[in-house]
Structures are given as structure tokens and as C-alpha cells.
C-alpha positions as CSV (number, residue, x, y, z in Angstrom):
1,M,9.8,-27.3,15.5
2,A,8.3,-24.3,16.2
3,T,6.4,-22.3,13.5
4,I,7.7,-19.4,11.9
5,E,5.2,-17.0,14.2
6,E,6.9,-18.8,17.1
7,Q,9.9,-17.9,16.0
8,L,9.1,-14.2,15.3
9,L,7.8,-14.1,19.0
10,Q,10.8,-15.7,20.5
11,Q,13.1,-13.1,18.7
12,I,10.3,-10.4,20.0
13,K,10.6,-11.2,23.4
14,R,14.6,-11.4,23.2
15,Y,14.9,-7.5,22.6
16,D,14.0,-4.2,25.1
17,T,14.0,-2.0,21.9
18,I,12.0,-3.0,18.8
19,I,11.6,-0.3,15.8
20,I,8.8,-0.9,13.2
21,H,9.4,0.6,9.3
22,R,6.9,0.1,7.0
23,H,7.1,1.3,3.2
24,Q,7.6,4.9,1.7
25,R,4.5,6.9,0.5
26,P,2.0,4.5,3.0
27,D,-1.2,3.7,2.3
28,P,-3.9,2.2,4.7
29,D,-2.3,-0.9,5.0
30,A,1.1,0.3,5.6
31,F,-0.1,1.9,8.4
32,G,-2.7,-0.4,9.6
33,S,0.1,-2.8,10.0
34,Q,2.5,-0.9,11.5
35,L,0.3,0.6,14.4
36,G,-1.5,-2.1,14.7
37,L,1.6,-4.7,15.4
38,K,3.0,-1.8,17.6
39,A,-0.6,-1.3,19.6
40,V,-0.3,-5.2,20.1
41,L,3.0,-5.4,21.2
42,Q,3.0,-2.2,23.6
43,A,-0.6,-4.1,25.2
44,S,1.6,-7.5,25.7
45,F,5.1,-6.4,26.7
46,P,4.5,-3.0,28.5
47,E,8.1,-3.1,29.6
48,K,9.8,-2.9,26.1
49,H,10.5,0.5,24.0
50,I,8.4,0.0,20.7
51,Y,8.7,2.8,17.6
52,A,7.1,2.8,15.0
53,V,8.9,5.3,12.5
54,G,8.7,7.1,9.1
55,K,7.6,10.0,7.8
56,E,4.1,11.4,8.3
57,V,1.4,11.4,5.9
58,P,-1.3,14.5,6.6
59,G,-4.2,12.5,4.4
60,L,-4.1,9.9,6.6
61,S,-3.5,11.4,10.0
62,W,-7.0,10.5,11.2
63,M,-5.8,6.9,11.6
64,N,-3.7,7.7,14.8
65,E,-6.3,8.8,17.7
66,D,-3.5,10.1,19.9
67,D,-1.6,12.9,19.9
68,T,1.5,11.2,18.4
69,F,1.8,9.7,15.0
70,M,4.7,8.5,14.2
71,D,7.9,8.4,16.6
72,D,10.7,10.4,16.4
73,I,13.9,8.9,17.5
74,P,17.7,9.2,17.6
75,D,20.3,7.4,16.0
76,K,21.5,5.8,18.7
77,T,18.0,4.1,19.3
78,Y,18.9,1.3,16.6
79,K,21.7,0.1,18.5
80,N,20.9,-3.7,19.8
81,A,17.2,-3.1,18.4
82,L,15.0,-5.5,16.6
83,I,13.8,-4.1,13.5
84,I,10.3,-5.2,11.8
85,M,9.6,-4.2,8.3
86,V,5.9,-4.5,7.6
87,D,4.2,-4.4,3.9
88,T,7.7,-3.6,1.9
89,A,8.5,-5.8,-0.7
90,N,11.7,-4.0,-1.3
91,S,14.6,-2.9,0.8
92,P,15.1,0.8,-1.3
93,R,11.1,1.3,-0.6
94,I,11.7,1.2,3.3
95,D,10.8,4.7,4.7
96,D,13.2,5.8,7.3
97,Q,16.7,3.6,5.6
98,R,18.4,3.8,9.2
99,W,16.6,0.0,9.6
100,P,20.2,-1.6,8.8
101,N,21.3,-0.3,11.8
102,G,19.7,-2.7,14.2
103,L,20.9,-5.5,15.5
104,E,18.5,-8.4,13.6
105,T,15.5,-7.5,10.9
106,I,12.3,-8.9,10.6
107,K,10.0,-8.8,7.2
108,I,6.6,-9.4,7.4
109,D,4.4,-9.0,4.0
110,H,1.9,-10.2,1.9
111,H,3.4,-9.4,-1.7
112,P,5.9,-11.6,-3.5
113,N,8.9,-12.2,-1.9
114,D,11.0,-10.6,-4.8
115,E,13.7,-9.4,-2.5
116,P,14.6,-11.9,0.7
117,Y,15.8,-9.2,2.6
118,G,16.1,-9.4,6.7
119,D,17.5,-12.1,9.0
120,W,13.6,-13.4,9.3
121,Q,11.0,-13.4,7.0
122,W,7.0,-14.2,7.3
123,I,5.9,-13.7,3.5
124,K,2.4,-14.5,2.6
125,P,1.9,-13.7,-1.0
126,G,-1.7,-13.6,-2.1
127,H,-2.9,-12.7,1.3
128,S,-5.5,-9.6,1.4
129,A,-3.3,-7.3,3.5
130,T,-0.4,-7.4,5.5
131,S,-2.7,-6.5,8.7
132,T,-4.4,-9.6,8.0
133,M,-1.2,-11.2,9.1
134,I,-0.9,-9.0,12.2
135,Y,-3.7,-10.4,13.2
136,E,-3.3,-14.2,12.5
137,F,0.0,-13.3,14.3
138,Y,-1.6,-12.4,17.5
139,E,-4.2,-15.0,17.1
140,T,-2.1,-18.0,16.8
141,L,0.3,-17.0,19.6
142,K,-2.5,-15.5,22.1
143,D,-1.5,-17.9,24.9
144,Q,1.6,-17.2,24.5
145,G,1.3,-13.5,26.1
146,L,0.0,-11.5,23.3
147,I,-3.3,-9.2,23.6
148,M,-5.6,-7.6,21.2
149,T,-6.5,-4.4,22.1
150,D,-9.6,-1.9,20.4
151,K,-7.0,0.7,19.1
152,A,-5.2,-2.5,17.3
153,A,-8.3,-3.9,16.1
154,R,-9.3,-0.4,14.5
155,L,-5.8,-0.2,12.7
156,L,-5.8,-3.4,11.5
157,Y,-9.2,-3.2,10.0
158,I,-8.7,0.1,8.7
159,G,-5.6,-1.7,6.6
160,I,-7.8,-4.7,5.7
161,V,-10.3,-2.2,4.1
162,G,-7.8,-0.2,2.4
163,D,-5.9,-3.0,0.7
164,T,-8.9,-4.5,-0.2
165,G,-10.7,-1.2,-2.2
166,R,-13.3,-1.4,0.7
167,F,-13.9,-5.4,-0.2
168,M,-14.0,-5.0,-4.2
169,Y,-11.0,-7.1,-4.7
170,G,-8.1,-9.4,-3.2
171,M,-10.8,-10.9,-0.9
172,D,-11.4,-14.6,0.6
173,K,-13.1,-16.3,3.5
174,E,-10.1,-15.7,5.7
175,T,-10.2,-12.1,5.4
176,F,-13.8,-11.9,6.4
177,R,-13.5,-14.3,9.4
178,V,-10.6,-11.8,10.6
179,V,-12.7,-9.1,10.1
180,S,-15.9,-10.5,11.7
181,E,-13.3,-11.5,14.7
182,L,-12.2,-8.0,14.4
183,F,-15.9,-6.9,14.8
184,N,-15.3,-7.9,18.2
185,Y,-13.8,-5.0,19.4
186,K,-14.8,-1.8,20.3
187,F,-14.5,1.0,17.9
188,N,-16.6,3.0,15.3
189,Y,-16.5,1.6,12.1
190,E,-18.6,3.9,10.5
191,A,-16.3,6.4,11.2
192,V,-13.4,4.6,9.7
193,H,-15.6,4.5,6.3
194,H,-16.8,7.9,6.5
195,N,-13.3,8.9,6.8
196,M,-11.9,6.7,4.0
197,E,-15.1,7.7,1.6
198,T,-15.3,11.4,2.3
199,I,-13.2,13.7,0.3
200,T,-12.8,17.2,-0.4
201,E,-14.7,19.8,-2.8
202,N,-11.5,20.3,-4.7
203,A,-11.0,16.7,-4.6
204,A,-14.4,16.2,-6.0
205,K,-13.6,18.6,-8.7
206,L,-10.1,16.9,-9.5
207,S,-12.3,13.3,-9.8
208,G,-14.3,15.0,-12.7
209,Y,-11.4,16.2,-14.2
210,V,-9.9,12.3,-14.4
211,L,-13.1,10.9,-15.6
212,Q,-13.8,13.7,-18.5
213,N,-9.9,13.5,-19.8
214,L,-9.4,9.6,-19.1
215,N,-7.9,7.7,-22.4
216,I,-9.4,4.5,-23.1
217,L,-7.8,2.4,-25.4
218,P,-9.4,0.2,-27.6
219,S,-8.1,-2.8,-25.7
220,G,-9.7,-1.8,-22.4
221,F,-6.7,-0.1,-21.2
222,A,-7.3,3.7,-19.9
223,F,-5.0,6.1,-18.4
224,V,-4.4,9.9,-17.2
225,V,-1.6,12.1,-17.1
226,L,-2.0,14.6,-13.9
227,T,0.8,17.4,-14.3
228,K,2.2,18.8,-11.2
229,A,0.5,22.0,-12.5
230,L,-2.9,20.7,-12.8
231,V,-2.4,19.1,-9.2
232,K,-1.6,22.5,-8.0
233,Q,-4.4,23.9,-9.5
234,F,-7.0,22.0,-7.7
235,D,-5.3,22.7,-4.3
236,L,-5.8,19.5,-2.5
237,R,-3.7,20.3,0.3
238,E,-3.4,17.1,2.5
239,S,-5.5,15.2,0.4
240,G,-3.1,14.0,-2.1
241,T,-4.6,11.9,-5.2
242,A,-4.8,8.6,-4.3
243,F,-8.5,8.9,-4.4
244,V,-9.1,9.2,-8.0
245,V,-7.2,5.7,-8.3
246,P,-10.4,4.0,-8.2
247,L,-12.3,6.1,-10.8
248,P,-11.5,4.1,-13.7
249,S,-12.8,0.8,-12.2
250,K,-16.4,2.5,-12.8
251,I,-16.4,2.2,-16.7
252,D,-17.4,-1.1,-17.7
253,K,-15.1,-1.2,-20.6
254,V,-12.0,-0.3,-18.6
255,K,-9.8,-3.6,-18.3
256,A,-6.6,-1.6,-16.9
257,W,-5.6,1.4,-15.8
258,A,-2.8,3.7,-14.8
259,I,-2.6,7.3,-13.2
260,F,0.0,9.0,-14.1
261,E,1.4,11.8,-11.5
262,E,4.2,14.3,-12.1
263,Q,6.4,14.9,-9.4
264,D,8.6,17.9,-8.3
265,E,11.8,16.0,-9.9
266,G,9.9,15.9,-13.3
267,N,9.5,12.1,-13.4
268,Y,6.1,10.5,-12.9
269,R,4.4,8.1,-10.0
270,V,2.4,5.5,-11.8
271,R,-0.4,3.8,-9.7
272,L,-1.1,0.9,-11.8
273,R,-4.4,-1.5,-11.7
274,S,-5.8,-4.0,-13.3
275,R,-9.2,-6.4,-12.9
276,T,-7.9,-8.8,-15.9
277,I,-4.8,-9.1,-16.7
278,V,-1.4,-9.4,-14.1
279,I,0.8,-6.3,-13.9
280,N,3.2,-6.4,-11.3
281,K,5.6,-7.6,-13.7
282,I,5.4,-4.9,-15.8
283,A,5.6,-2.5,-12.8
284,N,8.7,-4.5,-11.8
285,Q,10.3,-3.2,-15.0
286,F,9.8,0.5,-14.0
287,E,11.1,0.4,-10.5
288,G,8.0,-0.9,-9.0
289,G,6.0,-4.0,-8.0
290,G,3.4,-4.9,-5.8
291,H,0.3,-7.2,-6.2
292,P,-0.5,-9.2,-9.3
293,M,-3.5,-6.6,-9.9
294,A,-2.4,-3.3,-7.9
295,S,1.1,-2.1,-8.2
296,G,3.2,0.9,-8.2
297,A,6.0,2.0,-10.5
298,W,8.4,5.5,-12.0
299,A,8.4,6.6,-15.2
300,Q,11.3,8.9,-15.2
301,T,10.7,10.5,-18.9
302,G,7.7,10.6,-20.7
303,Q,9.5,8.3,-22.5
304,D,8.8,5.9,-20.3
305,V,5.2,6.8,-19.6
306,E,4.9,5.7,-23.2
307,R,6.4,3.0,-23.4
308,L,4.9,1.6,-19.8
309,I,1.3,2.4,-22.0
310,K,2.3,0.3,-25.0
311,M,3.3,-2.6,-22.6
312,V,0.2,-2.9,-21.1
313,D,-1.5,-2.1,-24.2
314,S,0.1,-4.9,-25.7
315,A,-0.8,-7.4,-22.9
316,L,-4.1,-6.4,-22.8
317,I,-4.5,-7.0,-26.9
318,K,-2.6,-10.5,-26.8
319,Q,-4.8,-11.4,-24.0
320,Y,-8.0,-10.1,-25.8
321,G,-7.6,-8.8,-28.9
322,T,-8.9,-5.3,-29.6
323,E,-11.2,-3.5,-31.8
324,G,-8.9,-1.0,-32.9
325,T,-5.5,-1.4,-35.1
326,A,-2.1,-0.8,-33.5
327,Q,-1.7,2.4,-35.7
328,E,-4.5,3.6,-34.3
329,I,-3.6,2.9,-30.7
330,T,0.2,4.5,-31.5
331,E,-1.6,7.7,-32.9
332,K,-3.6,8.0,-29.9
333,I,-1.0,7.1,-27.7
334,E,1.8,9.7,-29.2
335,S,-0.7,12.7,-29.9
336,R,-0.6,12.8,-26.0
337,E,1.3,15.8,-24.7
338,I,3.4,14.2,-22.1
């Protein structure tokens, strides 16, 4: 019986047109797995039409070394096309919602399979990155025509570095094995790390603001609210705010943390992280999800912000206890102008 990887390759070989999607607000693994897979398929099947679609994110445009980053294709391209979704657990988060117009769909992901959409699914929950899976896909089937290139290796490496937090979490022996294999290809990994670590002067100033204004509850939960007026004040332009997410982890007493960023619509994007308790089930209750220790969510109102804070705080208290009292925690939360 054919393995799932072999079955996916059989589908890929059947189609002349393949369109690769990933999730909205992409991170390096979303781009890395999407563009890395595109590079592998283009090298392996030069006669096919391979596209990668979705909105461009200026702050990550350095990942692509070609003139064209994302492909702009008309609706008619989807007719009789194979659609591949990478690194996207839930279908509402797929960037470019034209994907159902394709003939067949494949889902490749390393998140929990909470929504098993797609005609074909290859899911490996707990894997460090979807980019790792794309390399394994090539490695398993290279004797059946798949080709790895320097460009693809660089993109997959970026995806792995991004989703492991620069090799700080979510790692195992397989991750390092794949990385060691990627080092056999020619790309400037030092430049990759420089691009991922370097921030602008204004971004550095916002980092200082976050550290100075971080609320740390007695339970070890830390949070900060970034209003849209505040973010505008720092004039970040293409940088975005993702660079502030790891900052609370540098504080020894912090066990879990959240960055709330107000959006133009008045709701809040939530970046939720933990190094102790599982937080993705909490994120699921706020239109989000993700990894057990790294998730995203949405708070529609200030009351939702407060409710999410209390839920994570309560989970930490339940597991570890706290030096403070429930009353002190409630007063600290309610004193915030959210």
C-alpha cells in the first residue's frame, strides 16, 4: 500500500497546474514551507505551472530572492488545478479564499488537525515546522523524481528557524537532522540569521516600551496591550510587531505571556506563548489556535482581553499556585485601560 507521501506525489504528477496556499498573516514557516515546496516542484516538474498565492508581507519580503514574491493569478487558473494548503490548521485562516475553486485539495500541516479539511491530508502534529515536513517529503521521494535546490533549502531552513524560535523550542533530533541535511546546500545561513535578528531603531524603542510596560502577574503570566495609536507612534513601517513576541520570555519569572495588538477595526490580535502550560485550547475559545505552547487568537473587545488574561492566569494558578491573591490579580487586571 502506498504511503501518504507517495499518494500525494501521485496527485501532484496528475495535474498540470498546482496552486499553493498558506495562512493569513504568515510567519517564516508559512512562507518557507509554501515557497520551499514551490521551488521543489518547479525544479522537479519544469513543465507544470506552479503558483504560490496570498498577500505579501513587506517585513518578510527578504525571504524571496527573486523579483516576484507572491503570484498574482486570475480566477480561471483554479479550473482543473490541484490546491495545496501548507501550515494552516483551519480553513477560514487560508489566505486567498479562492482555494475551493480547485479540483482537488491537499492539506500539509504540523498543527493539531482540529479541522480535517481537504481531499488529502498529511498531518504530523508536534513536528517542529511544516518546512521540516516539506524536506522529509523530498527526502522520502527523491528517487521518484523530486529535486531539492539551494533556493528551496534556504527557504525551508528559514521556516524551521522561525518556528523553533531560533532553535529555542519545539525541537527534537529530527529537526537537527533535517537542518544538518539542509547545510549541504549552498545558501548564506549567516545572512538568514542577520535578517531575522536585525531590527530598526524604532523597533528597538518599541522593544524598550514593551519591557518597561509589561504587566507580570503573581502567577507568572505577563501581558502588554499595544494600542494602534501607540504602534503608529513608533512608525514601524514594514517591520510589523512580531519582533516583540519573544521579549517576555527573557524574564525569569514569566511562565506564559500575551501580546495584545489593537487593530484598525477595534479588535485585538493576540500572540499567546507559554513555556509551562498548554495554551492552544484557550486560544481555541478566542477564534484562534496553534501549537500547545505558541498560539494566536482574537479578542473582539476589551472584555475579551480581560477574560483571556484571567483564563491563562487561572490555568497557571491551578498548576503552580501563586504568591498573590485572586483579589490582587483581579484589581491589577481591572486597573488597565483596555
